[in-house]
KELO-488239 format. One record per atom (N, C-alpha, C): x, y, z; residue in three letters. Coordinates in steps of 0.05 Angstrom, whole numbers, plus 5000, padded with zeros to 4 digits. Layout:
BEGIN
XYZala;...
END
This chain:
BEGIN
501749765000met;500050005000met;501850255000met;501450414980lys;502850674978lys;500750894974lys;501451134985leu;499551354984leu;499951524959leu;497751624948lys;497851794925lys;497152084931lys;495252124950cys;494352394955cys;493552434984cys;494252674994leu;493452755021leu;491753015018leu;489453025032thr;487853265033thr;487253325062thr;487653575069leu;487053675096leu;484853885094leu;482953865112glu;480854075114glu;480654165143glu;481154425147asn;480954545173asn;482754405194asn;485154325185phe;486854175203phe;489054365213phe;488954425240arg;490854595253arg;490954865238arg;493354945228ala;493555205214ala;492955185185ala;492054955175lys;491554915147lys;488454905142lys;487255125132pro;484355115126pro;483754925103pro;485554905084ser;485054735061ser;487754675047ser;488354425043leu;490854355029leu;490554085017leu;491554054992ser;491553794979ser;494253764965ser;495453534966met;497953484954met;498253204944met;499553174921thr;500252914910thr;502852814920thr;503052564928leu;505452454940leu;506952284920leu;509652294921gly;511252134904gly;511251844913gly;511051654894pro;510951364902pro;513451264916pro;515751404912arg;518151324926arg;519051534946arg;518751794939leu;519851994957leu;518152254954leu;517452364977thr;516352634978thr;518052804997thr;519053024987leu;520753205002leu;519253455009leu;519253525035leu;517853765044leu;519853955056leu;519954205045met;521754405055met;520154655063met;521254815081gly;519855055089gly;521055155115gly;520455415121ala;521455535146ala;520155405170ala;521355445193asn;520155355218asn;517455475221asn;515455315229gly;512755425232gly;511155415207gly;512255315185ser;510755315159ser;508755095158ser;509054885174gly;507054675175gly;508054405163gly;510654365161lys;511654115150lys;510853885168lys;511353915194thr;510653695213thr;507653655214thr;506053865210thr;503153845209thr;502353655187thr;503653665164leu;503053485142leu;503653195149leu;505953155162leu;506652885170leu;504652775191leu;503852955210asp;501852875230asp;499252805217asp;498452955197gly;495952905183gly;495952625170gly;498152555157ile;498452295145ile;498352075166ile;499652125189ala;499651925210ala;496851885221ala;495352095224ile;492552075233ile;490851915213ile;491251965187gly;489851815167gly;490551525168gly;493151465170leu;493951185171leu;493251055197leu;492751215218gly;492051105244gly;489450945243gly;487651005224glu;485250855221glu;485850565214glu;487950515199ile;488750245192ile;489550095217ile;491350215232leu;492450075256leu;490150025276leu;488350215279thr;486250175299thr;484449945291thr;484149895265tyr;482349675256tyr;483649405258tyr;486249385257leu;487549125257leu;487649015285leu;487748745288pro;487648615314pro;490048695332pro;489448775357gly;491448815377gly;493149055373gly;492449245355val;494049475350val;492249725353val;493449945361ser;491950195362ser;493650415347ser;492250595333gly;493650795319gly;492951075329gly;494451275323met;493951545332met;491451655318met;490151845332thr;487851975320thr;488052275328thr;485952425323phe;485952705329phe;486252745359phe;487552965366lys;487753045394lys;485053155404lys;484553145430lys;482053255440lys;481853555435lys;484053695435arg;484053975429arg;486454045412arg;485954245394gly;488254355379gly;488454275350gly;486854075342asp;487053985314asp;485054125295asp;482954235306ile;480954375290ile;481854665285ile;481854745260his;482755015252his;481255225266his;482755425276gln;481455655290gln;482155915275gln;480156085272arg;480556345259arg;478856545274arg;480056775281asp;478756985295asp;477456875321asp;478956705335asn;478056575360asn;475556405357asn;475056305332his;472656145327his;473555885314his;472755655325leu;473455395314leu;471755335289leu;472955215269ala;471455115246ala;469554885255ala;467554825240pro;465654615248pro;466854335250pro;469154295236tyr;470254025235tyr;473154045224tyr;474553825227thr;477053785213thr;476953505200thr;478253475177arg;478153215163arg;480853175150arg;481852925152val;484252835138val;483352615119val;484052655093ser;483352455072ser;485852345059ser;485952085055leu;488151955042leu;487051785018leu;488651764998glu;488051594975glu;490551444967glu;490251184961thr;492551024954thr;492951024923thr;495250924915ala;495850914886ala;493850734872ala;492550544886gln;490650364874gln;487750474874gln;487450724884gly;484850854883gly;483150814908gly;484250684929leu;482750654954leu;482950914969leu;480551014977gly;480551264991gly;478851255017gly;479651405037trp;478151425062trp;478851685076trp;477251755096asp;477851995111asp;477151955140asp;478352125157arg;477752125186arg;476752415193arg;474752425210leu;473352675215leu;473252725245leu;473652975253gln;473153055281gln;471253295280gln;469053275295arg;467153495296arg;467853695319arg;467053935315arg;467354135336arg;465554065360arg;463153965354asp;461253885374asp;459253695360asp;457353595375asn;455453395365asn;452653515358asn;452553775356ser;449953905350ser;449053855321ser;446453865316lys;445453835289lys;446354065271lys;446554305283lys;447454535267lys;450254485256lys;452054395273thr;454754335264thr;454754115244thr;453153905248ala;453053685229ala;452153785201ala;450453975201gly;449454085176gly;451554245161gly;453654335175glu;455754495162glu;458054325152glu;457854065155ile;460053885147ile;459353755120ile;460953815100pro;460453685074pro;460853385075pro;459553225058pro;459852935059pro;462652855052pro;463552625064gly;466152515058gly;466052225051gly;468352095049arg;468451815041arg;468051625064arg;468851705088gly;468651525111gly;470851305109gly;470351085123val;472450875124val;471350605116val;468950595105lys;467850335098lys;469550185077lys;470350325056ala;471950195035ala;474650095046ala;475750255064leu;478350175076leu;477949915093leu;475849895109lys;475449665125lys;474949415108lys;473449455086gln;473049225068gln;475649125056gln;477349315049tyr;479949235038tyr;481649095058tyr;481749195083leu;483349065104leu;482248795111leu;479648765111asp;478448495116asp;479348295095asp;479248365070ser;479848175049ser;482848125046ser;484448325051ser;487348295045ser;489048225070ser;487948275094val;489548225118val;488048055139val;485748165149val;484448045172val;483447755166val;482047725144glu;480947455138glu;483147255131glu;485147315115pro;487347125111pro;488847065138pro;489147265155trp;490447205181trp;488747015198trp;486147065199ala;484446895215ala;484346605204ala;484646575178ala;484446315165ala;487246175164ala;489346305174gly;491946195173gly;493146185145gly;492246365128glu;493146385101glu;495346595098glu;496746585076ser;498946775072ser;497847045065ser;499147255075phe;498447525068phe;500847705074phe;500947935061glu;503048135066glu;501948355083glu;503248405105leu;502348615124leu;503648875117leu;502149085110pro;503449345104pro;504649465129pro;506949595125val;508349715147val;508250015145val;507750145168phe;507750435170phe;509550525193phe;510950745190ala;512650835212ala;512951135210ala;513151265233tyr;513451555234tyr;515751615254tyr;517751755245tyr;520051825261tyr;520252125264tyr;519852225289gly;520052505294gly;522752585303gly;523152835311val;525752935318val;526752825344val;525052705360ser;525852595386ser;527152315382ser;527352225357arg;528551955353arg;531451945361arg;532652185364ala;535552185372ala;535952085401ala;533752065416leu;533951975444leu;533251685445leu;535251505444leu;534651215443leu;533751125470leu;531550965469asp;530350855494asp;531650585499asp;533950575511leu;535450335515leu;534750195541leu;533849945541pro;533149815566pro;535549755583pro;535249765609leu;537449725628leu;537449435638leu;535249285635ser;535149005644ser;533148855626ser;533148595629arg;531348425613arg;528648385627arg;528248505649lys;525748475664lys;523448575647lys;521448405645gly;519048475630gly;519148435600gly;521348325590phe;521648275561phe;519548065553phe;517948115532pro;516147895522pro;517847675509pro;516847435510lys;518347205500lys;517947155470lys;515747265459ser;515147215431ser;513847465419ser;513647465392his;512547695378his;510547595357his;508347735355glu;506347685333glu;506947875310glu;505947815287arg;506447985264arg;505248265268arg;502948285280phe;501748545283phe;503248715303phe;505048595319asp;506648745338asp;508548935323asp;508948885297ala;510649055281ala;509449345279ala;506849365284leu;505549625281leu;505049765308leu;505849635330thr;505549755356thr;507050025358thr;505650235365asn;506850505367asn;508250595342asn;507650475319ala;509050535295ala;508650825285ala;506350945292leu;505751205283leu;506051415304leu;507151345327asn;507851535348asn;510651645340asn;510851915338ala;513252025327ala;515652015346ala;515251955371asp;517451945390asp;519051685387asp;521251675400thr;523051445397thr;521851195409thr;522450965398arg;521450715409arg;523450495402arg;525950545406phe;528050355400phe;527850105417phe;526650135441lys;526649905459lys;525249665448lys;523049695433ser;521649465422ser;523449325401ser;524949475386ala;526849355367ala;529049205381ala;529949315403phe;532049185420phe;531048915430phe;528548915440val;527448665452val;527048455430val;526048545407trp;525648355384trp;528348235376trp;530448405373phe;533048305365phe;534148105385phe;533748165411tyr;534747985432tyr;533347715430tyr;530747715427asn;529247455425asn;530047305400asn;530347435378lys;531047305353lys;533947185355lys;535747335368glu;538347215372glu;538346965389glu;536646955409asn;536346715426asn;535246485409asn;533246555392glu;532146345374glu;534346245355glu;535946425344glu;538046345326glu;540146175340glu;540846245364his;542746085379his;541745795384his;539145775389arg;537945505393arg;538145335368arg;537645465345leu;537845325319leu;540745245313leu;542545415320gln;545345345315gln;546245115332gln;545345095357lys;545944865374lys;544644615363lys;542244645354gln;540744415344gln;542144295319gln;543144475302his;544344385277his;547444375279his;548444445303lys;551344435309lys;552944585287lys;551944825281ser;553244985261ser;552645285265ser;554745445265phe;554345735268phe;553545865241phe;553545705220asp;552645805194asp;549645835192asp;548245715210val;545245735210val;544446005221val;542946155206thr;542046415214thr;539046455208thr;537846645222leu;535046705217leu;534846915195leu;533246865174pro;532947065153pro;532047345163pro;530247345184glu;529347605194glu;531647765206glu;533347625221leu;535647765233leu;537647845211leu;538047675191asp;539847745169asp;538847995155asp;536248035153ala;535148275140ala;535948525155ala;535748515181val;536448745198val;539448795196val;541048585197arg;543948615195arg;544748745168arg;543348655146arg;543948775120arg;543349065120arg;541049145132ala;540349425133ala;542449595147ala;543349485170ile;545349635186ile;547949675170ile;549049455158thr;551549475144thr;551249625118thr;548849625106arg;548449785081arg;548550085087arg;547450165109leu;547450455116leu;550050535130leu;551350335143phe;553750395159phe;555950185152phe;557350225129pro;559350035121pro;561549995141pro;561950195159asp;564150175179asp;563350025204asp;560749935206leu;559849785229leu;559349495221leu;559849315239ser;559449025233ser;558748875258ser;557748635254glu;557148435275glu;555348555297glu;553048675289pro;551248775310pro;550048545326pro;549948575353his;548948365370his;548348475397his;546848315413ile;546148395441ile;548148265460ile;549248435478glu;550948325499glu;549448355526glu;550048175545leu;548448165570leu;549648305594leu;552248305596asn;553548405621asn;555648615614asn;554748875613pro;552048975617pro;550348945592pro;547748965595leu;545848945573leu;546249175554leu;546849105529arg;547349325509arg;547149215481arg;546649395462phe;546749325434phe;549549405424phe;551049205416ala;553849255410ala;554349235380ala;556249385370val;557149375342val;560249395342val;561449295321lys;564349325318lys;565049545299lys;566749725308gln;567649945291gln;570749975294gln;572149945271glu;575049955271glu;576249775291glu;575249535293gly;576349335311gly;575549355340gly;573949565347glu;573149605375glu;570149535378glu;569449405400trp;566649355406trp;565549595421trp;563349705411leu;562149935423leu;559149895428leu;558250005450asn;555350035455asn;554350255437asn;552050215424ile;551150425406ile;550650695421ile;550250685447ala;550050925463ala;552651085464ala;554850955456gln;557451095456gln;557951235430gln;556351175410leu;556751295384leu;555751585383leu;556551735363ser;555752015361ser;552752035357ser;551752285361asp;548852335357asp;547952265329asp;549652325309gly;548952255281gly;548651955277gly;550551805288tyr;550251515286tyr;547751415301tyr;547351505325gln;545151405341gln;542451475327gln;542251715317thr;539751805305thr;538951635281thr;540851595263leu;540251435239leu;540251135244leu;542151045261leu;542250755267leu;539750665282leu;538750825301gly;536350745315gly;534050725296gly;533850915277leu;531650905257leu;531850655240leu;534250595230val;534650365212val;534050105226val;534950075251ile;534449825266ile;531449795271ile;530150025280asp;527350005285asp;525749935260asp;526250075238leu;524750025214leu;525149745203leu;527649665201ser;528249395190ser;527149175207ser;527249205234ser;526049005251ser;523048995249ser;521749225245arg;518849225241arg;518149075215arg;519649125194met;519148995169met;519648695170met;521648615185ala;522248335188ala;520148195205ala;519148335226met;517048235243met;514348215228met;513848405211ala;511248415197ala;511048195176ala;513248145162asn;513047955139asn;515447765139asn;515747595160pro;518047415162pro;517947195140pro;515647165127gln;515446955106gln;516747035080gln;517347295077leu;518447385052leu;521447315050leu;522447275025asp;525247225022asp;526847465031asp;525847705025asp;527147955034asp;525048135046asp;524648125072pro;522648295085pro;523148595080pro;525648675075leu;526148955070leu;524949055044leu;524148865026ala;523048935000ala;519948955001ala;518748915025ala;515848945027ala;515049245025ala;512549295018glu;511649565016glu;511349695044glu;512049945045ala;511850085070ala;511550385065ala;510350525084val;510250815083val;511650925108val;513751085104val;515451175126val;515651475125val;515051605147met;515351895150met;517751955168met;519352155160ile;521752225176ile;521752535177ile;521552635201asp;521652925205asp;524553005209asp;525453195193glu;528253285192glu;530153045188glu;530052945164val;531652705157val;534652765160val;535453015159asp;538253095162asp;539153125191asp;537453065210leu;537953125239leu;540553005248leu;542353175258his;544953095270his;546852965250his;546352985224leu;548052855204leu;550053055192leu;552552965190his;554653115176his;553753155147his;554653385135pro;553853435107pro;554453205088pro;556653055092glu;557252825075glu;555052615078glu;554152565102trp;552052375106trp;549452475094trp;548952735096gln;546452855085gln;546352805055gln;548652805042arg;548752765013arg;548052475005arg;548352285024arg;547852005016arg;545551875030arg;544352005050val;542451865067val;539951795051val;538951965034leu;536551895018leu;537051655000leu;539351664985gly;539951444968gly;540351184982gly;541551195005asp;542050945021asp;539350835031asp;537551005041leu;534950915050leu;533350795028leu;533350935005leu;531750834982leu;532850564971leu;535450534972ala;536650284962ala;536250054982ala;536350115007thr;536049905028thr;533249815031thr;531249995027phe;528449925029phe;527149985002phe;527449804982pro;526849874954pro;523849914948pro;522049834965asn;519149874960asn;517850044981asn;519550204995thr;518450385016thr;517950655004thr;515750775011gln;515151055004gln;515951235027gln;517951395022phe;518951575043phe;517751855040phe;516851975062ile;515752245062ile;517352385084ile;519052575075val;521052695094val;520952995093val;521753115115thr;522153405116thr;525153465120thr;525953695111thr;528753775114thr;529054075113thr;531254175124his;532154455120his;534754455104his;535754235096ser;538554215087ser;538854245056ser;540454425047pro;541054445018pro;542554205008pro;543954065026phe;545453825018phe;543553595010phe;541253585024ile;539253385017ile;538153444989ile;537653704983val;536653784957val;538653724935val;541153794941glu;543353734921glu;543453434915glu;543353264936ala;543452974933ala;541052874917ala;538652974922leu;536352884908leu;536552954878leu;537453194872asn;537853264843asn;539953084830asn;541953004845asn;543952814834asn;542652544826asn;540952444844his;539552194838his;537652224815his;536252454813leu;534452494791leu;535952524765leu;538152664765lys;539852684741lys;540952424732lys;541652254752arg;542851994746arg;540851824730arg;538251844735ser;536251684720ser;536151764691ser;536952014684gln;536952104657gln;539452004641gln;541351894655leu;543851804643leu;543851504637leu;541551364643asp;541451084638asp;541851034608asp;543650854601gly;544250794573gly;546750934564gly;547751134579phe;550151274572phe;552551114582phe;554851154569asp;557351044578asp;558551224599asp;558451124625ile;559251294647ile;561851174658ile;563951344657ala;566551254667ala;566851274697ala;565451474708ser;565851534737ser;564451324754ser;565951194772glu;564850994790glu;562951124809glu;563551374818thr;561751514836thr;559051564824thr;558951644799ile;556351684785ile;554951424781ile;556451214772arg;555150954768arg;553850844793arg;555050904816ser;554050794841ser;551650934852ser;550951174840leu;548551314849leu;546051164842leu;544051164859leu;541551034854leu;539951204835leu;539251114810pro;537551264792pro;534751304804pro;533651544803leu;531051604814leu;529451754793leu;527251624784ser;525551744764ser;524051984775ser;523852204759pro;522252434768pro;519352364774pro;518252154761glu;515552074766glu;515251944794glu;517451864806ala;517351744832ala;517651944855ala;518052194848val;518752394868val;516752634867val;516152734891ala;514752984894ala;516253154914ala;516253414909ala;517753604927ala;516053854930ala;515953954954tyr;514254184959tyr;515654384977tyr;515154644971his;515954854990his;513454925006his;513554865032val;511154895049val;511155175061val;508955315059thr;508555575072thr;506055545090thr;505555745107pro;503155725123pro;500555695107pro;500655785081asn;498155795066asn;497955575044asn;500255465036glu;500155275014glu;502555085014glu;502454894996ala;504854724990ala;505354744961ala;507454884953gln;508054944925gln;509954744914gln;509254614892ser;510954414880ser;513554534870ser;515754394875leu;518354484867leu;519554324844leu;518054144833met;519153984811met;518854134785met;521154154771asp;521154264744asp;520454034724asp;518054054713val;517053834696val;518853794672val;519854004660asp;521453974636asp;524153854642asp;525453944664leu;528153844670leu;528053584686leu;525853534700gly;525853294717gly;527553324742gly;527953574750leu;529653634774leu;528053824792leu;529253884815leu;528054074833leu;528654354823leu;526654534824asp;526854804814asp;528854964830asp;530255144816asp;532355314829asp;531155484851asp;528655564849lys;527455744869lys;527355624896lys;527655364898leu;527655224923leu;529755344942leu;532055424931leu;534355504948leu;534455804952leu;532255944947gly;532256234950gly;533056324977gly;531956194998his;532656285025his;535556205033his;536656005019phe;539555945024phe;541256145008phe;540356224984asn;541856414968asn;542056684981asn;540156754999ala;540257015013ala;542757025030ala;543656805041ile;546056795057ile;548456845039ile;548456725015asn;550656754996asn;550757044986asn;548457174982arg;548457444973arg;549757634993arg;549157585019leu;550357745040leu;553357715040leu;554357465036tyr;557257425034tyr;558357575011tyr;557057564988asp;557957704964asp;558158004968asp;556258114983glu;556258404988glu;558758475005glu;559258305026met;561658355042met;564258325027met;564258125009arg;566658094992arg;567058334974arg;564858444963asp;565058674945asp;566158914960asp;565258954985ile;566259175002ile;569259145007ile;570058895012glu;572958845017glu;574558904992glu;573658824968trp;575058874944trp;575259174938trp;572959314943glu;572959594938glu;575059744955glu;575259664980his;577259784998his;580059724989his;580459474980arg;583159404971arg;584059564946arg;582159604928glu;582759754903glu;583160044910glu;581760144931ala;582160434938ala;584860474951ala;
END
């Protein structure tokens, strides 16, 4: 399941907004307070209906206060979030200002959630109840608090097993939840150790664990042999021959590594029957994808995520011109398919079709598309607020030159 369109009505500071999402990547840029996170929250609320309907899972919904648009100290009659998938499945979630008949009369008709529930019944719930094969869609939302890893101090209270629907537990809460991934990894390592003893071979591994290990080493080539150690309890990795607790790594490592471990473990938990669980469909939102990352990492993070999770739809926000530069490189690379390319650096770039990407400059009043249809790249006007810094530098340089010439 991938999303095609988001529509907001009277949601927070957005009286009306509709935007088309890229099937592989949607990039949202804008000043602080422009509403980028509001758009991610709206998508999470819309997807929350799915989680709420599935067995044993709950998804986020509207807050009791604060989500209905207010103007001149007066609340709108309602707020509504509408989503539509690439396959044409549409639904919406509604919150009323109150339950009066007058307010009800001011609310235009919507789609509701009937079609969504019918789809989930036929594609997930009924096959699950009958013990038949099905693919569980994965959704995840990573907010700026993901930099604070929730590392357990002891094994007390660890569950002994995991159900497939557990992959969606707290998946749309934007705060950090690394602990559930830690527990899953610990239990799967114990299961793997039992299999190795049974077969008397260390070559026996669990495909689900291998998927998470692949994700880690794909994003972090300098890290290897991720595993759980007990005394003290920690998630350890090897870097330059040294064993380190991930809590000892830099903020940049922790922020991205925690996300990758959490996402890959959720995908492995949701669809362990697949040859490659990382290739399952997923919708993932990341607020400030550049958070705590060095510029060199910012240049490669989108490409690495897209390559590691080849059927995941990423919806991300950023303030970074390096992210924009990197995205244009991937878009340009897709136009060079069929050319003789000598540069290994260019050949290694993931080609990204313009049809797979959407990019918007978000303001308090609208979301303006930044894709240049003719060029298949992001429009130059995107960097206007960054160019203002450069213009100031140029002015100071001109003053310096004028004084030198005088």
